[in-house]
MDTraj code that builds the backbone (N, CA, C; nanometers):
import mdtraj as md
import numpy as np

residues = "MET SER VAL TYR THR PRO ILE VAL GLY THR LEU GLY TYR VAL VAL SER PRO ASP ARG ARG ARG THR LEU LEU VAL TYR ARG ASN ALA ARG PRO ASP ASP ASP HIS LEU GLY LYS TYR ASN GLY LEU GLY GLY LYS MET GLU PRO ARG GLU ASP ILE ALA THR CYS MET ARG ARG GLU ILE ARG GLU GLU ALA GLY ILE GLU CYS ARG GLU MET SER LEU ARG GLY THR ILE ASN TRP THR GLY PHE GLY PRO ARG GLY GLU ASP TRP LEU GLY PHE ILE PHE ARG ILE ASP ARG PHE GLU GLY GLU PRO PHE THR SER ASN PRO GLU GLY VAL LEU GLU TRP HIS ALA ILE ALA ASP LEU LEU SER LEU PRO LEU TRP ASP GLY ASP ARG HIS PHE LEU ALA MET VAL PHE ASP ASP ASP PRO ARG PRO PHE HIS GLY TYR MET PRO TYR GLU ASN ASP ARG ALA MET GLU TRP ARG TYR VAL ARG".split()
xyz = np.array([
    [5.0374, 6.0012, 3.9385],
    [5.0817, 6.0948, 4.0404],
    [5.1524, 6.0167, 4.1513],
    [5.2683, 6.0654, 4.1919],
    [5.3437, 5.9981, 4.2976],
    [5.2930, 6.0425, 4.4351],
    [5.3168, 5.9589, 4.5328],
    [5.2773, 5.9883, 4.6696],
    [5.3871, 6.0728, 4.7345],
    [5.3464, 6.1782, 4.7994],
    [5.4399, 6.2672, 4.8685],
    [5.4683, 6.2104, 5.0069],
    [5.5897, 6.1658, 5.0294],
    [5.6294, 6.1091, 5.1579],
    [5.7605, 6.1745, 5.2025],
    [5.7528, 6.2992, 5.2479],
    [5.8750, 6.3708, 5.2828],
    [5.9379, 6.3220, 5.4118],
    [6.0651, 6.3524, 5.4263],
    [6.1346, 6.3398, 5.5537],
    [6.0934, 6.4630, 5.6338],
    [6.0470, 6.4438, 5.7551],
    [6.0053, 6.5554, 5.8394],
    [6.1204, 6.5905, 5.9321],
    [6.1551, 6.7192, 5.9333],
    [6.2680, 6.7605, 6.0148],
    [6.2525, 6.8990, 6.0720],
    [6.3477, 6.9336, 6.1565],
    [6.3510, 7.0649, 6.2199],
    [6.4797, 7.1370, 6.1832],
    [6.4733, 7.2677, 6.1900],
    [6.5895, 7.3531, 6.1711],
    [6.5740, 7.4673, 6.2701],
    [6.6671, 7.4796, 6.3627],
    [6.6551, 7.5786, 6.4688],
    [6.7706, 7.6768, 6.4707],
    [6.7357, 7.8010, 6.5020],
    [6.8335, 7.9086, 6.5131],
    [6.8286, 7.9613, 6.6556],
    [6.9332, 7.9315, 6.7323],
    [6.9446, 7.9746, 6.8711],
    [6.9948, 8.1184, 6.8712],
    [6.9223, 8.2066, 6.9399],
    [6.9576, 8.3486, 6.9453],
    [7.0301, 8.3772, 7.0764],
    [7.1360, 8.4572, 7.0675],
    [7.2141, 8.4937, 7.1856],
    [7.1321, 8.5851, 7.2774],
    [7.1680, 8.5913, 7.4061],
    [7.0938, 8.6778, 7.4982],
    [7.0873, 8.8248, 7.4546],
    [7.1892, 8.8735, 7.3842],
    [7.1851, 9.0125, 7.3370],
    [7.1061, 9.0289, 7.2064],
    [7.0532, 8.9176, 7.1528],
    [6.9673, 8.9151, 7.0338],
    [7.0390, 8.9567, 6.9052],
    [7.1702, 8.9614, 6.9063],
    [7.2463, 9.0049, 6.7885],
    [7.3120, 8.8908, 6.7127],
    [7.3207, 8.7737, 6.7760],
    [7.3934, 8.6618, 6.7164],
    [7.3080, 8.5355, 6.7176],
    [7.3468, 8.4421, 6.6318],
    [7.2824, 8.3114, 6.6306],
    [7.3895, 8.2036, 6.6262],
    [7.3577, 8.0900, 6.6840],
    [7.4511, 7.9777, 6.6914],
    [7.4362, 7.8917, 6.5663],
    [7.5454, 7.8744, 6.4937],
    [7.5451, 7.7934, 6.3718],
    [7.6488, 7.6828, 6.3839],
    [7.6260, 7.5772, 6.3093],
    [7.7257, 7.4721, 6.2984],
    [7.7936, 7.4872, 6.1624],
    [7.9264, 7.4867, 6.1650],
    [8.0032, 7.4837, 6.0409],
    [8.0315, 7.3378, 6.0125],
    [7.9683, 7.2851, 5.9094],
    [7.9716, 7.1419, 5.8802],
    [8.1061, 7.1059, 5.8153],
    [8.2032, 7.0705, 5.8995],
    [8.3373, 7.0413, 5.8490],
    [8.3970, 6.9130, 5.9072],
    [8.3150, 6.8314, 5.9742],
    [8.3701, 6.7161, 6.0464],
    [8.3706, 6.5860, 5.9668],
    [8.2761, 6.5701, 5.8742],
    [8.2654, 6.4420, 5.8038],
    [8.2772, 6.4633, 5.6531],
    [8.3747, 6.4010, 5.5882],
    [8.3911, 6.4191, 5.4432],
    [8.2696, 6.3750, 5.3608],
    [8.1880, 6.2833, 5.4140],
    [8.0716, 6.2339, 5.3404],
    [7.9439, 6.3143, 5.3694],
    [7.9557, 6.4251, 5.4423],
    [7.8410, 6.5071, 5.4829],
    [7.7842, 6.5822, 5.3622],
    [7.6532, 6.5698, 5.3393],
    [7.5871, 6.6435, 5.2311],
    [7.5990, 6.7944, 5.2496],
    [7.6209, 6.8383, 5.3730],
    [7.6286, 6.9809, 5.4055],
    [7.7733, 7.0299, 5.4203],
    [7.8713, 6.9496, 5.3827],
    [8.0122, 6.9811, 5.4043],
    [8.0470, 7.1204, 5.3519],
    [8.1132, 7.1986, 5.4393],
    [8.1592, 7.3314, 5.4013],
    [8.0552, 7.4407, 5.4153],
    [7.9383, 7.4082, 5.4665],
    [7.8313, 7.5070, 5.4803],
    [7.8014, 7.5327, 5.6277],
    [7.7530, 7.6541, 5.6538],
    [7.7014, 7.6886, 5.7855],
    [7.5524, 7.6599, 5.7847],
    [7.5019, 7.6154, 5.8996],
    [7.3606, 7.5809, 5.9070],
    [7.3122, 7.5977, 6.0498],
    [7.1811, 7.6091, 6.0637],
    [7.1198, 7.6029, 6.1951],
    [7.1305, 7.4597, 6.2462],
    [7.0711, 7.4342, 6.3596],
    [7.0762, 7.3026, 6.4216],
    [6.9440, 7.2306, 6.4007],
    [6.9485, 7.0997, 6.3930],
    [6.8234, 7.0267, 6.3783],
    [6.8443, 6.8930, 6.3126],
    [6.7337, 6.8320, 6.2750],
    [6.7422, 6.7016, 6.2115],
    [6.6064, 6.6363, 6.1987],
    [6.6098, 6.5076, 6.1763],
    [6.4894, 6.4304, 6.1455],
    [6.4049, 6.4043, 6.2704],
    [6.2736, 6.4126, 6.2507],
    [6.1801, 6.3801, 6.3569],
    [6.1724, 6.2288, 6.3725],
    [6.1680, 6.1845, 6.4972],
    [6.1567, 6.0418, 6.5261],
    [6.0090, 6.0021, 6.5345],
    [5.9771, 5.8748, 6.5108],
    [5.8373, 5.8319, 6.5009],
    [5.7487, 5.8661, 6.6200],
    [5.8006, 5.8688, 6.7399],
    [5.7163, 5.8900, 6.8574],
    [5.7274, 6.0317, 6.9128],
    [5.7631, 6.1287, 6.8282],
    [5.7808, 6.2675, 6.8715],
    [5.6787, 6.3592, 6.8039],
    [5.6522, 6.4708, 6.8705],
    [5.5889, 6.5837, 6.8034],
    [5.7025, 6.6744, 6.7576],
    [5.6710, 6.7730, 6.6761],
    [5.7766, 6.8539, 6.6140],
    [5.8518, 6.9412, 6.7155],
    [5.7830, 6.9907, 6.8195],
    [5.8508, 7.0722, 6.9210],
    [5.9465, 6.9877, 7.0047],
    [5.9041, 6.8675, 7.0384],
    [5.9918, 6.7760, 7.1121],
    [6.1145, 6.7413, 7.0289],
    [6.0944, 6.7218, 6.9004],
    [6.2061, 6.6949, 6.8096],
    [6.3056, 6.8104, 6.8115],
    [6.2553, 6.9343, 6.8022],
    [6.3457, 7.0497, 6.8006],
    [6.4238, 7.0572, 6.9303],
    [6.3572, 7.0404, 7.0426],
    [6.4262, 7.0447, 7.1724],
    [6.5323, 6.9350, 7.1821],
    [6.4991, 6.8140, 7.1378],
    [6.5949, 6.7032, 7.1423],
    [6.7164, 6.7328, 7.0552],
    [6.6921, 6.7802, 6.9333],
    [6.8032, 6.8081, 6.8418],
    [6.8954, 6.9172, 6.8977],
    [6.8397, 7.0213, 6.9568],
    [6.9219, 7.1282, 7.0156],
    [7.0031, 7.0728, 7.1335],
    [6.9401, 6.9894, 7.2150],
    [7.0105, 6.9273, 7.3284],
    [7.1244, 6.8391, 7.2781],
    [7.0969, 6.7554, 7.1772],
    [7.1999, 6.6646, 7.1258],
    [7.3123, 6.7391, 7.0546],
    [7.2782, 6.8385, 6.9744],
    [7.3790, 6.9049, 6.8911],
    [7.4524, 7.0188, 6.9601],
    [7.3870, 7.0842, 7.0587],
    [7.4501, 7.1994, 7.1226],
    [7.4646, 7.1864, 7.2736],
    [7.4009, 7.0861, 7.3358],
    [7.4142, 7.0663, 7.4788],
    [7.3398, 7.1673, 7.5634],
    [7.2408, 7.2342, 7.5073],
    [7.1636, 7.3342, 7.5808],
    [7.0157, 7.2949, 7.5809],
    [6.9401, 7.3539, 7.6728],
    [6.7965, 7.3280, 7.6852],
    [6.7178, 7.4483, 7.6348],
    [6.6261, 7.4250, 7.5440],
    [6.5385, 7.5309, 7.4933],
    [6.4391, 7.5698, 7.6022],
    [6.4282, 7.6965, 7.6311],
    [6.3318, 7.7448, 7.7302],
    [6.2227, 7.8295, 7.6650],
    [6.2517, 7.8888, 7.5516],
    [6.1510, 7.9652, 7.4769],
    [6.1842, 7.9535, 7.3289],
    [6.0879, 7.9059, 7.2516],
    [6.1106, 7.8940, 7.1077],
    [5.9801, 7.9216, 7.0353],
    [5.9937, 7.9652, 6.9115],
    [5.8744, 7.9938, 6.8318],
    [5.8914, 7.9338, 6.6931],
    [5.7807, 7.8807, 6.6425],
    [5.7795, 7.8302, 6.5056],
    [5.7767, 7.9497, 6.4124],
    [5.8812, 7.9667, 6.3338],
    [5.8902, 8.0813, 6.2428],
    [5.8369, 8.0473, 6.1047],
    [5.8368, 7.9178, 6.0685],
    [5.7842, 7.8824, 5.9380],
    [5.8020, 7.7360, 5.9052],
    [5.7524, 7.7002, 5.7882],
    [5.7683, 7.5659, 5.7343],
    [5.8147, 7.5791, 5.5900],
    [5.8909, 7.4818, 5.5453],
    [5.9361, 7.4822, 5.4062],
    [5.9256, 7.3414, 5.3501],
    [5.8708, 7.3319, 5.2314],
    [5.8665, 7.2073, 5.1559],
    [5.9840, 7.2129, 5.0577],
    [6.0910, 7.1402, 5.0915],
    [6.2088, 7.1309, 5.0049],
    [6.1949, 7.0018, 4.9245],
    [6.1777, 7.0096, 4.7959],
    [6.1725, 6.8892, 4.7125],
    [6.3030, 6.8757, 4.6351],
    [6.3458, 6.7526, 4.6139],
    [6.4680, 6.7262, 4.5379],
    [6.5940, 6.7743, 4.6059],
    [6.5968, 6.7751, 4.7388],
    [6.7080, 6.8341, 4.8129],
    [6.8250, 6.7378, 4.8283],
    [6.9441, 6.7913, 4.8127],
    [7.0665, 6.7150, 4.8377],
    [7.1006, 6.6184, 4.7266],
    [7.2122, 6.5497, 4.7416],
    [7.2607, 6.4602, 4.6357],
    [7.1670, 6.3432, 4.6055],
    [7.0826, 6.3080, 4.7016],
    [6.9879, 6.1979, 4.6791],
    [6.8504, 6.2483, 4.6342],
    [6.8359, 6.3792, 4.6186],
    [6.7106, 6.4352, 4.5698],
    [6.5909, 6.4062, 4.6582],
    [6.6107, 6.4134, 4.7892],
    [6.5035, 6.3808, 4.8840],
    [6.4058, 6.4972, 4.8996],
    [6.2850, 6.4626, 4.9396],
    [6.1849, 6.5628, 4.9742],
    [6.1851, 6.5785, 5.1259],
    [6.1915, 6.7026, 5.1714],
    [6.1921, 6.7341, 5.3140],
    [6.0794, 6.8306, 5.3445],
    [6.0138, 6.8115, 5.4577],
    [5.9207, 6.9093, 5.5121],
    [5.9848, 6.9596, 5.6397],
    [6.0322, 7.0833, 5.6357],
    [6.1081, 7.1394, 5.7462],
    [6.0282, 7.2374, 5.8285],
    [6.0428, 7.2260, 5.9591],
    [5.9812, 7.3181, 6.0543],
    [6.0926, 7.4053, 6.1098],
    [6.0834, 7.5363, 6.0859],
    [6.1903, 7.6299, 6.1176],
    [6.1570, 7.7018, 6.2486],
    [6.2454, 7.6877, 6.3474],
    [6.2235, 7.7477, 6.4787],
    [6.3300, 7.8518, 6.5093],
    [6.2903, 7.9490, 6.5914],
    [6.3859, 8.0414, 6.6527],
    [6.3818, 8.0132, 6.8023],
    [6.4981, 7.9896, 6.8609],
    [6.5090, 7.9632, 7.0032],
    [6.5559, 8.0923, 7.0689],
    [6.4632, 8.1572, 7.1398],
    [6.4888, 8.2901, 7.1952],
    [6.5469, 8.2877, 7.3358],
    [6.5323, 8.1741, 7.4048],
    [6.5877, 8.1644, 7.5391],
    [6.6278, 8.0199, 7.5631],
    [6.7443, 8.0031, 7.6246],
    [6.7960, 7.8687, 7.6506],
    [6.8737, 7.8697, 7.7810],
    [6.8992, 7.7494, 7.8326],
    [6.9830, 7.7328, 7.9521],
    [7.1020, 7.6460, 7.9166],
    [7.2145, 7.6794, 7.9771],
    [7.3355, 7.6025, 7.9559],
    [7.4355, 7.6766, 7.8706],
    [7.5504, 7.6156, 7.8566],
    [7.6591, 7.6697, 7.7746],
    [7.6727, 7.5811, 7.6515],
    [7.6567, 7.6388, 7.5317],
    [7.6625, 7.5549, 7.4109],
    [7.7986, 7.4877, 7.3925],
    [7.7934, 7.3681, 7.3371],
    [7.9155, 7.2996, 7.2958],
    [7.9934, 7.3895, 7.1997],
    [8.1224, 7.3644, 7.1860],
    [8.2030, 7.4344, 7.0851],
    [8.2120, 7.3535, 6.9562],
    [8.1734, 7.2256, 6.9642],
    [8.1697, 7.1418, 6.8444],
    [8.0797, 7.0224, 6.8726],
    [8.0456, 6.9519, 6.7648],
    [7.9702, 6.8270, 6.7757],
    [8.0169, 6.7368, 6.6615],
    [7.9626, 6.6167, 6.6457],
    [8.0118, 6.5270, 6.5402],
    [7.9960, 6.5810, 6.3977],
    [7.9175, 6.6872, 6.3790],
    [7.8995, 6.7441, 6.2455],
    [7.9961, 6.8580, 6.2163],
    [8.0487, 6.9229, 6.3215],
    [8.1404, 7.0329, 6.2975],
    [8.1525, 7.1274, 6.4154],
    [8.2032, 7.2456, 6.3861],
    [8.2309, 7.3479, 6.4855],
    [8.1054, 7.4322, 6.5075],
    [8.0736, 7.4604, 6.6344],
    [7.9622, 7.5493, 6.6685],
    [8.0184, 7.6878, 6.6988],
    [7.9598, 7.7897, 6.6355],
    [8.0075, 7.9266, 6.6528],
    [7.8899, 8.0231, 6.6506],
    [7.9047, 8.1314, 6.7274],
    [7.8079, 8.2408, 6.7241],
    [7.8423, 8.3330, 6.6070],
    [7.7401, 8.3730, 6.5320],
    [7.7591, 8.4645, 6.4185],
    [7.6587, 8.5775, 6.4258],
    [7.7034, 8.6970, 6.3894],
    [7.6139, 8.8134, 6.3874],
    [7.5012, 8.7877, 6.2878],
    [7.3790, 8.8077, 6.3314],
    [7.2636, 8.7886, 6.2436],
    [7.2751, 8.8789, 6.1213],
    [7.3245, 9.0006, 6.1407],
    [7.3377, 9.0961, 6.0303],
    [7.4355, 9.0487, 5.9230],
    [7.5251, 8.9543, 5.9557],
    [7.6287, 8.9094, 5.8625],
    [7.6040, 8.7699, 5.8048],
    [7.4903, 8.7091, 5.8337],
    [7.4681, 8.5701, 5.7936],
    [7.4797, 8.5467, 5.6442],
    [7.4323, 8.6401, 5.5633],
    [7.4313, 8.6180, 5.4186],
    [7.5709, 8.6184, 5.3573],
    [7.6723, 8.6593, 5.4349],
    [7.8101, 8.6562, 5.3831],
    [7.8762, 8.5200, 5.4042],
    [7.8101, 8.4300, 5.4762],
    [7.8657, 8.2976, 5.5037],
    [7.8314, 8.1988, 5.3924],
    [7.9107, 8.0917, 5.3782],
    [7.8723, 7.9858, 5.2836],
    [7.7536, 7.9068, 5.3402],
    [7.6369, 7.9316, 5.2834],
    [7.5113, 7.8698, 5.3250],
    [7.4550, 7.7898, 5.2094],
    [7.3527, 7.7094, 5.2379],
    [7.2746, 7.6519, 5.1284],
    [7.2137, 7.7675, 5.0510],
    [7.2112, 7.7554, 4.9211],
    [7.1598, 7.8592, 4.8316],
    [7.0232, 7.9115, 4.8772],
    [6.9340, 7.8226, 4.9116],
    [6.7983, 7.8619, 4.9456],
    [6.7822, 7.9312, 5.0800],
    [6.8776, 7.9114, 5.1718],
    [6.8659, 7.9734, 5.3040],
    [6.8581, 8.1252, 5.2939],
    [6.9200, 8.1816, 5.1935],
    [6.9220, 8.3274, 5.1765],
    [6.7819, 8.3846, 5.1557],
    [6.6894, 8.3017, 5.1110],
    [6.5535, 8.3482, 5.0840],
    [6.4685, 8.3615, 5.2097],
    [6.4930, 8.2811, 5.3107],
    [6.4038, 8.2808, 5.4269],
    [6.4660, 8.3271, 5.5577],
    [6.5985, 8.3383, 5.5657],
    [6.6625, 8.3690, 5.6935],
    [6.6132, 8.4989, 5.7565],
    [6.5901, 8.6019, 5.6780],
    [6.5434, 8.7292, 5.7354],
    [6.4117, 8.7102, 5.8097],
    [6.3253, 8.6219, 5.7599],
    [6.1963, 8.6000, 5.8245],
    [6.2088, 8.5224, 5.9558],
    [6.3159, 8.4482, 5.9722],
    [6.3390, 8.3768, 6.0982],
    [6.3625, 8.4773, 6.2105],
    [6.4314, 8.5874, 6.1791],
    [6.4749, 8.6820, 6.2810],
    [6.3935, 8.8102, 6.2873],
    [6.2974, 8.8296, 6.1969],
    [6.2216, 8.9553, 6.1986],
    [6.1173, 8.9555, 6.3105],
    [6.0497, 9.0681, 6.3264],
    [5.9527, 9.0844, 6.4348],
    [5.8095, 9.0527, 6.3936],
    [5.7882, 9.0109, 6.2701],
    [5.6541, 8.9758, 6.2239],
    [5.6118, 8.8474, 6.2947],
    [5.5013, 8.8486, 6.3688],
    [5.4625, 8.7287, 6.4434],
    [5.4059, 8.6169, 6.3556],
    [5.3734, 8.6465, 6.2309],
    [5.3139, 8.5447, 6.1441],
    [5.4203, 8.4485, 6.0920],
    [5.3954, 8.3178, 6.1020],
    [5.4897, 8.2229, 6.0427],
    [5.4800, 8.2251, 5.8897],
    [5.5890, 8.1913, 5.8235],
    [5.5882, 8.1788, 5.6775],
    [5.5753, 8.0306, 5.6425],
    [5.5223, 8.0035, 5.5246],
    [5.5082, 7.8661, 5.4761],
    [5.5512, 7.8666, 5.3306],
    [5.6632, 7.8000, 5.3022],
    [5.7239, 7.8117, 5.1705],
    [5.7406, 7.6810, 5.0967],
    [5.7636, 7.6980, 4.9684],
    [5.7939, 7.5877, 4.8773],
    [5.9234, 7.6232, 4.8061],
    [6.0226, 7.5310, 4.8130],
    [6.1532, 7.5568, 4.7534],
    [6.2072, 7.4291, 4.6903],
    [6.1788, 7.4075, 4.5619],
    [6.2352, 7.2902, 4.4958],
    [6.3844, 7.3099, 4.4682],
    [6.4588, 7.2020, 4.4838],
    [6.6027, 7.2018, 4.4559],
    [6.6314, 7.1131, 4.3352],
    [6.7350, 7.1515, 4.2628],
    [6.7874, 7.0689, 4.1547],
    [6.9372, 7.0930, 4.1485],
    [7.0165, 6.9856, 4.1534],
    [7.1627, 6.9961, 4.1523],
    [7.2142, 7.0911, 4.2602],
    [7.1603, 7.0758, 4.3805],
    [7.2010, 7.1554, 4.4972],
    [7.1736, 7.3049, 4.4839],
    [7.0831, 7.3429, 4.3967],
    [7.0471, 7.4850, 4.3795],
    [6.8968, 7.5009, 4.3977],
    [6.8576, 7.6053, 4.4694],
    [6.7156, 7.6370, 4.4839],
    [6.6657, 7.6893, 4.3493],
    [6.5622, 7.6272, 4.2968],
    [6.5101, 7.6639, 4.1649],
    [6.3981, 7.7670, 4.1735],
    [6.3346, 7.7761, 4.2885],
    [6.2181, 7.8631, 4.3033],
    [6.1972, 7.8876, 4.4521],
    [6.1315, 7.9974, 4.4847],
    [6.0942, 8.0258, 4.6232],
    [5.9598, 8.0951, 4.6217],
    [5.8620, 8.0259, 4.6772],
    [5.7285, 8.0832, 4.6955],
    [5.6905, 8.0668, 4.8412],
    [5.6241, 8.1673, 4.8954],
    [5.5798, 8.1535, 5.0350],
    [5.4561, 8.2390, 5.0594],
    [5.3860, 8.2025, 5.1632],
    [5.2756, 8.2826, 5.2137],
    [5.3044, 8.3082, 5.3614],
    [5.2461, 8.4163, 5.4080],
    [5.2671, 8.4509, 5.5494],
    [5.1369, 8.5012, 5.6078],
])
top = md.Topology()
chain = top.add_chain()
for i, resn in enumerate(residues, 1):
    res = top.add_residue(resn, chain, resSeq=i)
    for name in ("N", "CA", "C"):
        top.add_atom(name, md.element.get_by_symbol(name[0]), res)
traj = md.Trajectory(xyz[None], top)
């Protein structure tokens, strides 16, 4: 049996003040980006001396130039075999309901844009995002905890508890 040593990361969805839109990054800036051509929430890897909430706040500050004032943990996902290197990720999914500042229009990963929450599934996303995005924005206070193995950049399964 192999030892499970995932990369721990955050994925955050900043909600607009009118609660109808979310801020996404269109990953179009780096040709070597594993996420090239896809829309995604904001986030990244947790640093050794951080807790997960501090990581989310730091990533939002670095990627969007805004300060999180209210956020909630919406769920966790165990992504195994993710991306071209087949890495295992343990992701903490947050919704940022209140923030201060004016978001950047771009960052080193791509263009930042507001998108209607109702239209998210029409965007080019990671295959697996379609399975959990509704739970990020719904009114159910219970967090979800999912398992989503990937193979060849495709989600092979989706199981979760709430």
